C-alpha positions, 0 to 999 in steps of 0.5 A: 515552527508551530508547537501544536502537537496535533490530534492523536488517537490510539488506533493508528490505522484509523488516524491514518485515514484523516489529515490533522486539519480534518481531525481538528475540525471533527474533534471540534464538532464532536466536543460541541455536542457533549452534554452536561456530563461531558458525554456524547451518546450514539443518538447524538450522531445523526444530528451531528452528522447533519452539521457536516457539509459532506453529508448535509446535502446527501441525507436526511437525519432519518437516513443517517440514523438508518445507516448507523443503526447497524453499529454495535451500540444502542443509541443511548450508549456513550461513544468516544471520539474514535467511534465517531470517526468510524461512523464518519467513515461508514457514512463517507463510504456510503456517500461515495457509493451513492454518488458514484465518485469519491472525495478524490480522483482515485476512489478505488485506491483510496477507498475506506477499508474499516472493520466496521464495513461488512457489506459484501457485493456478491456481483463484485465477488463473482467478477473477481473470482472470474478474473482469478480463474481466467488469469491464474487458471494455468498457474503451476501451483494454483491450478490444483485449487482452481477454478473457484466457485463464486457462490461459495467462500472458496476465494476467502479460504484460498486467500488465507495462505497468501499465495493467491494474493502474491500471484495476483500482484504479479499478474497486475504488475509482472515481476513485483514479487520473486516467486521463489520467495513465496512459500508454496507448500500445500500445507503451510504452518502459521509462520509461513502464512505470516511470511506470505501475507507480509510479502503480499502487503508490502508488495501491494504497497509497492504497486500503489495499493492503500493497505493502511487498514489491513494487517496480516492477521486480517488476511490469515482469517480471510476477512471477506470485506478486507480481502475483497477490498485488496483484490479489487485494488490489485485487479484495477491497477492491472486493468488501468495500467495502460492508461498513461502516455508512457504506455499508450502515447496514442492518448495524446489524441485526446488533447489539443495542445502541450498545455492540455498534455501536461493536464493529461499527465496529471490525471489519474487513470480513472479520469483518463478513462472517462476522458477517453470515453467522452472523446469517443461519445462526442464523435458518436454524437452522444450529447450527455457527458459521462462524469462517473461510472455509476449513475451516468451509465445506468441506462446503458445508452452511453455504452451503446454509443461507445461500442457502436463507434468502436466496433460498428461491425458488431452493432445491433440497430435495436440496442438504442431503441430497447428498454434499459434492461434489454439494452444492457443485455445487448450491450454485453453481447456486443462487448463479448463479440469484441472479446471483452471479458464480462466483468458485470451483468445487466443488473450491475449496469442498471444498479450503477456498480461503479467498480464493475463499470469501471472494470468493464470500460477499462476492458473495452479500452484494452481490447480496442481503444479506437485512437489514431496512430499518427506518428507525429502526435506519438513522437510528441507524447513520447517527448513529454514523458520523463527519462528512465531515472527520473521516472524511477525516482518519481515512482518511488516517492509517489508510492512512499507518499501514498503509503503514508495514509494521508488524505490525498492520493498522488497520481503524478508527483510532479503535477500533484505537488505543485499546489503545495497541499500534498507536501504539507500533508506529508510534512505534517505526517513525518513531523507532526505539528510542523504545519500551520494549517491556518495559513494553508489553502486546501484544493481546489485552489483557483488563485495562483498566489495561494499555491505560492503561499502553500509552497513557501510554507513547505520551503520554510518548514524544510529549512527548519528541518535543516534540508538543503534548500539554498536559493529555493523558493515556493514558486519553484515548486509551483512551476514544477521544477522536477529536479528540485521537487525530487531533491526535496522529496528525497530529503523528506523521505530520508528525514522520515527514515532517520527520525524513525530510527532515532525514535528507537531510543533504547538503541540510539539513546535519542541521538540524531541518526546519520547515514554513517550510523546506518552504514556502520550498523550494516557492516557490524551486523554482517561481520558479527556472523563471521563473514568478511563482506562489507560496503565502503559506502552506499556507492560501493560498486561491489554492492551490485551483485547483491551478496552483501544485502543477502548476508545482511538479511541473513544476519538479522533473520538467519532463516529468511534467505535460501542460499540455494537460490542465490547466485554468485552475481557475476553476470548481468543475469545473475545480478538481476536474479539476486536483486529481485530476490533481495527485494522480495525477501526484504518485503517478506521479512517486513520491510516497506521498500519501494526500490526496484531490482535495477536500483541494486544492480546500478548501485543507486545510493539513495535507494540502497540507503532506504533498503539498509535503513528499512532492514535496520529498522526491522532488526532494531524492533525485535524483542531479542537482542540481536547480539545474542543471535548466532548465524544458522549453521546453514547460513553459507553464502556463495562468498563464505561457505560453511558446512552444517545441517539443513535448516530445520524451519523457515520462519519470520518473527516480528510485526511488519516494520513500516518506514512509511508510517509513524511507529511506537517502536521506542517502546522496544523491550529488551528481553533479559538473559540470565546467562545460564544458557548458551545462546542459540540460533534465532527463529520461531519454533513450535516445540523444543526437545524439552517440550517448550513452546518457543519464540526466538528460543524463549520459553512461552509459558503455559499462560500464553499458549492459548494465543492463536497467533504466536507468529505475532510474538512481539506483543506476547513477549512484551505483555509477559515481561511487563507482568513477570519480568523476564522469559526463560531460554530454551535449553534445546533449539525448537524444531519446526 
């Protein structure tokens, strides 16, 4: 295994935008322009960017200087490597917008969202507001705030409490969030808002959104460019949901043979939509192929041909002869007669707005796809799709890989990993320095033996990490052996989880973690609250009712479970209610998980291990020693009922824990306890009876009370302990 440690930068969200091979290349370019004093000035950036192939063919040096002139620095100022990377991302974003494409096939899911990009598209905002008004206008809670006015900042204000975004996720992928877990009071306190945003971000990852650069505080503040970026991803996932053979087997008509079907299965929905559009344009006699949703549709001519072949009864003969501006208006009139929602204006067509054009074409597909209903072809397409269990595991690993923030975006695990490159990127992420990039070939890879070389290195690293890979060769991955690929990815995901837990050195003393350690921790945690539930293994059939996991969640954060919503889990319906609630409560707590409620109900041992490990990871990161915390007096599950007072507040402490990204949790600080006070129930309170502002029942001193976000208490406590040694305990519990 290579001893190379890789290029590491302080801003983890920035680092996640690049692979190690990209970082090494960019660092080399950056160092090459240092002056005699070892410095790089902002004025050096334009000529430096011109040396990069990605921008050389798109811009002149003066154009780059103009784009970067908006940075908050003078061209005579010194810049560091991180500033260079941010400038690179800005140019990359401009390049994608200019070309109407992306460096990968799913631009809307992998779009760069950096805090330096502050430009807001008014057209996009108006379209997304119209979408929200249409789909959420009848929501029992949100209808009091809707419809929103697109000309104001109402959208960003409403997004600040997290309810809108959670509801929008459920519109995109129904059932993702158990709405019982959403805090929906008219006025929420800071911690309830934080819970909603934590739930939102973890759920967004679970439907395929890329959120590596967005935090709960960004949403609390309603930062327009980040809120719009997230909403854009959610809406497009909704609009493109049917663009696959499983949902729309009629798509098989787009290809001629089984080999082409395999290719179709590997295409991202954006490319499938283009293929569908070109299929109909060819039938209509349109000569030019459409390769993007920007420059190729700006004149509106392709739309005119497409709509004429799909809905000839609404055809206007004057459309093709009209000038572009008039043609764009006629196209939208035609679409409206087909009941297509207006996601764009004539101006958006003429300007080539890629996001809005994609949404418009997706809406046309949804209303009338024009594909045949040949039963033989449909049966063939259904045979090509995977069984339920395989599909569920593929979904889990796909979402996990996409949450890592690697350079590639996975649309279909079985097809996308066959060249080995994505697996190498994942290995480099979970075990930095393990990949020898000099021996790796980057896509597109034309020579088959290069794919085998990549996959051979994948297998070799897997064996070094002690994966079980008996009689496995790189060619097995190249051939798309589904069983083997799933087995390898499970070991990779499990390795990542165990390494993250091991890195919490204050708890594991650097020892290797095992499944048995996680099982023992969970049982001890539940037992410490006075309950008798336990699991014998991750295959324990009694886990199907969900009670154990609800008790575990309640044990690590007493106020996170509302036991009034929990059933006994005796019937299938009751088990489904509990399982759905568990997934949402765990995400609300801060766990990054990708299992489905069915995995709990069916006791899928792999997925239950990931759930337990994620809860453990979150718990061990908390600054207060969990052994000091007693259950809330109302922590009464259906299995163990105790009498007591009502909960005083609903709260959630700590930062979002994320099993899918590297974490510096090994710096966990233990809060000292002088033993002078009786330990009290955990949670966050604003004012105790003694007048103290408290977090987890530790006094927040006067010097820290000016902080705006006490919900994110971990860094506050760590910083104070670093300077003063310890925190005092509250003598009385904080109230809500």
